[in-house]
C-alpha positions in Angstrom: -18.3 -75.7 -4.3 -19.3 -75.9 -7.9 -20.9 -72.5 -7.7 -17.7 -71.0 -6.2 -15.6 -72.6 -8.9 -17.9 -71.3 -11.7 -17.9 -67.8 -10.2 -14.1 -67.9 -10.0 -13.8 -69.1 -13.6 -16.2 -66.3 -14.7 -14.1 -63.7 -12.8 -10.9 -65.0 -14.4 -12.4 -64.8 -17.8 -13.5 -61.2 -17.1 -10.1 -60.3 -15.9 -8.4 -61.7 -19.0 -10.9 -60.0 -21.3 -10.5 -56.7 -19.4 -6.8 -56.9 -19.6 -6.9 -57.7 -23.3 -9.2 -54.7 -23.9 -7.0 -52.4 -21.8 -4.0 -53.6 -23.8 -5.7 -52.8 -27.1 -6.7 -49.3 -25.8 -3.2 -48.7 -24.5 -1.6 -49.8 -27.7 -4.0 -47.6 -29.7 -3.2 -44.6 -27.5 0.5 -45.3 -27.8 0.3 -45.5 -31.6 -1.8 -42.3 -31.8 0.8 -40.6 -29.5 3.7 -41.9 -31.6 2.2 -40.7 -34.8 4.2 -37.6 -35.9 2.4 -34.3 -36.4 2.6 -33.2 -40.0 5.1 -30.4 -40.4 3.7 -27.2 -41.6 5.3 -24.5 -43.6 8.5 -23.1 -42.1 7.9 -19.8 -40.3 11.2 -19.2 -38.5 14.4 -21.2 -39.0 13.3 -24.8 -39.2 10.1 -24.2 -37.1 6.6 -24.3 -38.4 4.0 -22.0 -36.7 3.1 -24.4 -33.9 6.7 -25.1 -33.1 7.5 -21.4 -33.0 4.4 -20.7 -30.9 5.5 -23.4 -28.4 9.0 -22.0 -28.3 7.6 -18.7 -26.9 5.1 -20.4 -24.6 6.9 -21.4 -21.4 4.1 -23.7 -20.2 4.9 -26.1 -23.0 8.4 -26.7 -21.7 7.9 -26.0 -18.0 5.0 -28.0 -16.6 5.7 -26.7 -13.1 5.3 -23.1 -14.1 2.2 -22.4 -11.9 3.8 -24.1 -8.9 7.0 -22.0 -9.2 5.0 -18.8 -9.7 3.1 -19.4 -6.5 6.4 -20.3 -4.8 8.0 -17.0 -5.9 5.0 -15.2 -4.3 5.2 -17.1 -1.0 9.0 -16.7 -0.9 8.6 -12.9 -1.4 6.2 -12.9 1.6 8.8 -14.7 3.6 11.5 -12.2 2.6 9.3 -9.3 3.6 8.7 -10.9 7.0 12.5 -11.3 7.4 13.7 -7.9 6.0 10.7 -5.8 6.7 8.4 -4.0 4.3 10.1 -2.2 1.5 10.2 1.6 1.2 7.8 2.3 -1.7 8.3 5.4 -3.7 6.9 6.9 -6.9 9.5 7.2 -9.7 7.0 8.7 -12.2 3.7 10.4 -12.5 1.4 7.4 -13.3 -0.1 5.0 -10.8 2.0 2.2 -12.3 5.4 3.9 -11.6 6.2 2.7 -8.1 9.4 1.3 -6.8 10.1 -1.1 -3.9 13.4 -0.5 -2.1 14.9 -3.2 0.1 17.8 -1.4 1.7 21.0 -2.8 3.0 22.5 -1.5 6.3 25.6 -0.2 4.5 25.8 3.4 3.3 26.9 4.4 -0.2 26.2 0.8 -1.2 25.8 -0.5 -4.8 22.3 -0.7 -6.2 20.7 -3.6 -8.1 17.5 -3.0 -10.0 15.6 -6.2 -10.6 13.2 -6.3 -13.6 10.6 -9.0 -13.2 9.2 -11.1 -16.1 5.7 -12.2 -17.0 5.6 -12.4 -20.8 5.2 -8.6 -20.8 1.7 -9.0 -19.5 1.9 -10.1 -15.8 4.0 -9.7 -12.7 4.3 -7.3 -9.8 7.1 -5.9 -7.6 5.5 -7.5 -4.5 5.9 -11.0 -5.9 9.4 -10.2 -7.1 11.1 -9.7 -3.7 12.3 -13.3 -3.5 15.9 -12.3 -4.5 16.2 -9.4 -2.0 18.0 -11.3 0.8 20.8 -12.4 -1.5 21.8 -8.8 -2.2 20.8 -7.1 1.0 22.9 -9.5 3.0 25.8 -9.0 0.6 25.7 -5.3 1.0 23.6 -4.0 -1.9 20.3 -2.2 -2.1 17.6 -4.3 -4.0 15.1 -2.3 -6.0 12.1 -3.7 -7.8 10.0 -1.4 -10.0 6.4 -1.8 -10.9 5.4 -0.8 -14.4 2.5 -0.9 -16.9 2.1 -4.2 -18.7 1.4 -4.6 -22.4 -2.3 -5.5 -21.8 -2.8 -2.3 -19.9 -1.0 -0.3 -22.6 -3.2 -1.7 -25.3 -0.5 -3.8 -26.9 2.2 -1.2 -26.9 5.6 -2.2 -25.5 7.1 1.3 -25.5 5.4 2.5 -22.2 6.9 -0.4 -20.4 10.4 0.4 -21.7 10.0 4.1 -20.9 8.9 3.4 -17.4 11.6 0.8 -16.6 14.2 3.2 -17.9 12.6 5.9 -15.8 13.0 3.8 -12.7 16.7 3.4 -13.3 17.1 7.1 -13.9 15.2 7.8 -10.6 17.6 5.5 -8.8 20.6 7.3 -10.2 19.3 10.7 -9.3 18.0 9.8 -5.8 20.5 7.2 -4.7 21.6 9.4 -1.7 18.1 9.3 -0.3 18.4 5.6 0.5 22.2 5.3 1.0 23.0 4.1 -2.5 25.9 4.8 -4.8 24.8 6.3 -8.1 28.1 5.2 -9.6 27.4 1.5 -8.9 24.0 0.7 -10.5 23.5 -2.8 -11.9 20.6 -4.4 -13.7 19.2 -7.9 -13.3 16.2 -9.3 -15.2 14.5 -12.5 -15.9 12.5 -13.6 -18.9 10.6 -10.6 -20.4 12.3 -8.7 -17.6 15.7 -9.7 -19.2 14.4 -8.3 -22.5 13.4 -5.0 -20.7 16.8 -5.1 -19.0 18.5 -5.4 -22.4 16.5 -2.3 -23.5 17.8 -0.4 -20.5 21.4 -1.2 -21.7 20.7 0.6 -25.0 19.2 3.7 -23.4 20.6 7.0 -24.6 21.1 8.3 -21.1 22.7 11.6 -22.0 20.1 12.5 -24.6 17.0 11.2 -22.8 17.8 11.7 -19.2 20.8 14.0 -18.9 22.7 11.2 -17.1 26.2 9.7 -17.9 26.2 7.2 -20.8 27.6 4.6 -18.4 24.9 5.0 -15.8 24.5 1.2 -15.7 27.8 -0.5 -14.7 26.8 -4.1 -15.4 23.9 -6.4 -16.2 23.0 -10.0 -15.4 20.2 -11.1 -17.7 18.6 -14.5 -17.4 16.5 -16.3 -20.0 15.7 -13.3 -22.1 14.9 -12.2 -25.7 17.2 -9.8 -27.5 15.8 -9.8 -31.0 12.0 -9.4 -31.4 11.6 -10.8 -34.9 10.8 -14.4 -33.9 8.5 -13.3 -31.0 6.7 -11.1 -33.5 6.1 -14.1 -35.7 4.8 -16.1 -32.8 1.4 -16.1 -31.1 2.7 -13.3 -28.8 1.6 -11.0 -31.7 -1.9 -11.7 -30.6 -1.5 -9.4 -27.6 1.5 -7.3 -28.6 1.1 -4.7 -31.4 4.5 -5.2 -33.1 5.6 -2.8 -35.8 8.8 -2.6 -37.8 9.8 0.4 -35.7 9.0 -1.4 -32.4 10.8 -4.5 -33.5 13.9 -2.6 -34.4 14.0 -0.2 -31.5 13.5 -2.8 -28.8 15.8 -5.5 -30.2 18.9 -5.0 -28.0 21.1 -7.1 -30.3 20.7 -4.6 -33.1 22.1 -1.7 -31.0 25.3 -3.1 -29.6 27.2 0.2 -30.0 25.1 1.6 -27.2 26.1 -1.0 -24.6 28.7 0.4 -22.3 29.0 -2.2 -19.5 29.8 -5.9 -19.0 26.9 -8.3 -19.6 26.4 -11.8 -18.1 23.7 -13.9 -19.8 22.2 -17.1 -18.5 19.8 -19.8 -19.6 18.9 -23.3 -18.6 19.2 -26.5 -20.7 15.6 -27.3 -20.2 14.3 -24.0 -21.6 12.6 -23.7 -25.0 14.9 -23.9 -28.0 14.3 -20.2 -28.8 15.1 -18.9 -25.4 18.4 -20.9 -25.5 19.2 -19.6 -28.9 18.4 -16.0 -28.1 21.0 -16.0 -25.3 23.6 -17.8 -27.3 23.4 -15.5 -30.3 23.3 -12.3 -28.2 26.4 -13.5 -26.4 28.1 -14.3 -29.7 27.2 -10.9 -31.1 28.5 -9.1 -28.0 31.7 -11.0 -28.2 32.2 -10.2 -31.9 31.5 -6.5 -31.2 34.3 -6.6 -28.6 32.0 -6.1 -25.6 32.7 -7.9 -22.3 30.3 -10.8 -22.0 29.9 -14.0 -20.1 27.5 -16.8 -21.0 26.4 -19.3 -18.3 24.6 -22.5 -19.3 22.8 -24.0 -16.3 22.3 -27.8 -16.7 18.9 -29.3 -16.0 17.1 -26.0 -15.2 13.9 -24.9 -16.9 12.9 -21.3 -17.5 11.3 -20.8 -14.1 13.7 -22.9 -12.1 16.8 -20.9 -13.2 15.0 -17.6 -12.5 14.2 -18.8 -8.9 18.0 -19.2 -8.2 18.2 -15.4 -7.9 17.4 -16.0 -4.2 20.4 -18.2 -3.8 23.9 -16.7 -3.5 25.3 -20.1 -4.6 22.7 -20.7 -7.4 23.5 -19.9 -11.1 21.6 -16.6 -11.2 22.3 -15.2 -7.8 26.0 -16.1 -7.9 26.4 -14.5 -11.3 24.7 -11.3 -10.3 26.8 -11.0 -7.1 30.0 -11.6 -9.1 29.0 -9.0 -11.6 28.8 -6.5 -8.7 32.1 -7.8 -7.2 30.1 -9.1 -4.2 30.4 -12.8 -4.9 
């Protein structure tokens, strides 16, 4: 009995000592975590370099990024199983310039071109089919282009822009081959795809493609960038070769006079501060310029969660895109 009691007392003392040690470690960790990081020199607005880098790095604000990326891919597989494999056509001369067409059963139907994101350096049409059902069932053709990424182009954004514009031009010229209406072409895009979509809106269609200046009838752009100065100052410049000319040419907000259609912009309240600001300021600039614009703020969505709602006719992104096309 004495041995049992002594052993029990020893275990109790060990428990108390262990708990005390754990408390000290925990308190130390909490104090270390609570210690503010020294603010560096301001680089953009009130942000130092790390804050600006974080504001253009979605993984910092969206810890479920990888999960949602995989889910978009698996959802795209499910959509293909439901709708069938897309018609895949070449819209240009390079291996990158391929277009997936998910047709609706209706003839002379509106066309939506979805431009995927991926920080300009990732993403494929096959993993961007997740929104197709929303539009096909509503009576619209859903088109998703593949295009070169900025890593493959050696840091140059212009080939991406030229190819995406070329995919829209192909749709306008070849709409009859898949039952589309060339006078009802709409753009949707998410993240860097929204930036590319914005650049589509400022295309000089008559000069560059011999098409009407109002080739695009409306755009629904989600969580995009519309002025490239702050991304240029961020760590994205490590893989994008920004120049003054590129920054200006591909900053949609600086060329409002070329926009000839209504624009709907969306962002989520859990996105990075810069992605929220970019949409707000672009919307304000459009309004000031007298352009038809609608801004939708989706409460409690992060960058990837709001993008995923393209596959839901009742979600913020899907509903807004359908309403833009008068299909909602």
